[in-house]
N, C-alpha and C positions, 0 to 999 in steps of 0.2 A: 376648148380655154385652160383646160387640165391635158389633156392631150398633146397643148401644144409646150405648155410650162413642160412639160413632162421630159417629151421632146428636145428640149433645151437643155433643162440640166443635163438629160443622161453625156451631153457630147460636150461639157462645158467643164476647162481640168480643175478646175475649183471644185465641181458637186458632182464628177462622173464617178464617187469612187462609194456617193454613200447608196445602201440599201434600197429599194421600193419600196417599201413599207415606210422607212424616215424619207424619204423622194417625197411621196404623199401628202404626209406631214410636210412639209416645206411649203408644197401646192395650197394649201387653205392655208395659209397666213396670207399669201399672196393675193396685194389688192391692184382691183388695173386702174388706172390715172388716162385722160384725156391732154392732148398735149396739143397745141394748136400753132399753126401757121408764126416764128417768129418768135414765140415764150423761149425762156431760159428753165431750162431742165435744172443747172448745177451752175456756179462758178466758181472757176479756179479761185482755192487760197481760203471756202470753206471749209468746217466741218464737213464732215461724211458720214451720214448716218442714215443713209440708203443705198442700194443700189439698185438696176434697172433691168430688166429683157423687154427686147422693144417688139410687139407683137406687128404694126405697120410705123409704115411714115419714116421720112426722111429725116438723121441729124447729122451734125457736123463736130467736129470737137477740135479747140483752137486751144493753142499757145499763149500766153503773152501776148495778145490778137493776133495770132497768126491761125488759119488752118489746118491741118494733119491730118483729117481723114473725115472719114464718110461713116454712117453706120448707116445699116438698113435693116428688115425685120430676120428674128431670130439672133442678132448679135447683143450684145448684155455693155454697158457700165455702169464705175459705180464700185465698183467690189472692192480695187486698187486700197481707196482710202481705210477700208473700213479692215479690211485684209493688215494694213502696214502702221494703223494709226498716225492717220497723218491727215494732213488739210488736200481739200482735192485737186488731184497734179494738171487739171484742165479743163474747161467748160463746156457742156456742153446745150448746143440751141437747136431748136425745131425748126426744120428745114420748107417740111412736107408735113399738116396733120396727119394724126397718128393715134393707136393705145399706146401704153406702157402699159407694164406688169413691176411692181413695186415691192423689191422686200425690206424690208426696216432691220433694224441694227441689234435688237431682241433677235429675231428669226435667223439672222447669217449670224450670230452671235452659236445658237442651238444646232448651225449645218454643222459650225464649228467643233463643236463642243464633240458630234458622233462624232465626226472625223480622226478624233485627235487620237485616240489607240492603234488605227490601223496605218496612221500613220508615224508614230512615234514606231510601230513594229516597220515602218518601211525603215527608216531615218535610219535608227541600228543596226537595218542587217547591213546598212551601205554601211554607215563609216567604222563598224567594226571590221570592215576588210580592204581597207580603203589605204592605201600605202601612206599615204599623208595622216590622216586622224586615228589611224590605228598608233599611233604612235603616241597618243598625250595619252594619259592618265583616264581610265576607264570613268569614274567618279565626269569628267567634264565634258569625254562625247554624253556621258545621260543627260550635261547641261545640253548639248547643242544640243541632241534629238528633242527635247522636252520646248526647245523652245522654234523648233520646225515645222512647219507645212508642206505638202506634196502639191505637186502642181503636176500636168500633163499638158503637150502638148504635138498636135498632129502637124505631117509634115507643113513644112510653107507656113505656118502659126508663128506669129511674130511675140516671140518672147520676149525683150528685153528691146524700147526707145530708147532713143533721147532722151531728156529731160522730161520720159511720163513713166520711166517703175524705175526709179534707181533709190527708191527708198528700203533696199533690199541687197540682198545676195542671192545669187541662184548658184546650189550645186550642180553638173548635173548630172545625177543614176544612173542614164540609164540614153542611149543616144549621141546623134550628134547634132552639133549647134556650127549655125555660120556664122562668126564675128566680121562685122566691119566696122575699122576703128575713124575717127575721126577726121582721118586725113584719108580715105579710099581704100587702106589696104585690106583686105581680106582673108581670114584667115580659119583653119575649122577646128571644134574643138569638143572636145570625148567626153568619158565619164568619165569621171573624176574634176573633172578642170569647172572653177570656178569663175561667178559674172558678175558685177558689179561692183567686185572687190575693187582696183583702184579708186570709185567714184567713193563707196564707202569707208575705203584705207584710211585713203592718200587722202583725198577730198582733194580729187580728176576725176573729170571725165572723158578717157580716151575712145571707148565705144559710143558708135550713133547705130546700131543695129543691132539684132542678134535673130536668126529665124529659124526654128527647128528646121532642120534637114532630113530627119524619118521622124520614129515617134519618138520625144523625148519628154525623161520623164526629171522631175526638176526639186532638192530639197530646198524653199525658200524659206532664211532670214531676213526679220524686219530688222531696222535700225533702232528700233525700241530695245528689241531683244538682243542684238551688240551688245549694246550701254552694258545688259548689264551680264556680258560673256567676253572674260578677262584675261590672262595670263595664259598658257598653250595654245588655247580654241584662237585668241586673238595672233599668236603668233603664225598657225597655222593660214588665216585668211590673209597678214598680211604680207605671208611669201604669194600669197598665193594672184595676190591685188601685185605686187613687183613684176613677176612673169607674164600678168596679162603686160601689162606697161612693156615689157622686153617686146613680147613676143609684136606686140602689136610698134616697132620701135618704123618707124618712116622717114622717107627723103635722105638730108649728108647724113654717110653713119649710118648706113643699116646695119644692123646686128643680126646677118642671118645666118652663123655660127651657130647665136645661139637655141634655134628650133631644132634644128637636127641634134643636140644634146638630149643623153636618155634623161629620165624627169629624174634620177637622184643628180646628173652631173648639176640641170637647171637649178635646183634645189642648191648643192654646194657651191655651185657660182649665187646664186640670187642674198645666199646666208653672208656673202662676203664683203656684199655693199654693205653700207651707210647714209642712213638721209640726212642733210646737209641743208642748211636753210641762208640762204646769201641777201640779203638789203641791197637793193638796186646801188649799182655803181663798183657792185664792191665785187676783185679779181678774185678770179671760179678760179683758175689755172693761168698759168706763166710763162712766154720760151722756155726754157732751160730745167724747168721743173719735175722733176718723176712723174714717169708716164703715168695718165689712171683712165680711167674710163670714166667715165658721164652719162646719166643719161638724165635728162629735164624732167619731172616731174608738172610742178607750177612753175608758168613764169616765161621765157623768155630770155636765151643768152647769146649776145656779140661774141663771134669769132671774128678777130681783127688780126691782118699778119704785124708778125714784132716789128714793123716802121713803125706802126700806133697811126695807119689810117684809114679810114673808116671801115666797116664792117665785111666781108669778103662771106658771111654767114653768120642768119639767126635760124636758132635750134628752136622750138617750137615744147608744147608739153609732145612726148612719144617719139623725142627725139634724141637720138646719141650721136657722143665723141668720143675719140683718140679709141673705135674695137680695130 
């Protein structure tokens, strides 16, 4: 059992940076738990106080009553709620009896404390050299680095999934990820890209799934930590959120040109945008008014001919007009 648990922890994106002695200490804390057919292991919305490693059996993961995936031996679940200080994002039910190993909250927090110094060094090394983040004051970079954890993903592993892990922001430190937008468009994001920012900063979700193309390392910032970071750090993250929206524009009015701009040109473009809120029925733009470029972040916008007849098109979140 000890060898089994050690092997899983060595390959887990949260725990693989632990030293052997530290990993052995963690294994000693873990407790076995038998799971029976039909048994509910955890419920969506519950407070997360432990996580699990599956030694045997089959378990289904469901969100809002819809099964989204199946888990088997050597897979884990439950760690997101403790890592991001949020309630359970999904329910897990046993579909074939088996054995689970439970890591309680105290054990999990011990892991995170032992990893804090290593994560801080890795985060500062990246933030001090990234062109977006090195522009902010050192004290702000220190705050951001201290609030981040480090996660690693192998080729093909899921980094973010719609509705499952958008309680945080992921900053790509190494590697390449494939992002699939809510409207089916796919694009690659590399070192320095910020994932999940559109949901956290703009209250809008434009990404369905993000997967690692190769070995990927990310800094992870929870919503709880994000709420304490204001000013320059927030500005950088909000800019990244808007860049993600523009790269993911799909349907009529694609902004293909944006993807061909340099990073600095993209930043200059985004800095000239302003966020405006409209109430239902408000006129966003009228025929004959000065030219402007629009990106829908939340809600829908009808585009009607000047004659005032039925809408010729409806713009959904992530769609642009006027390019």
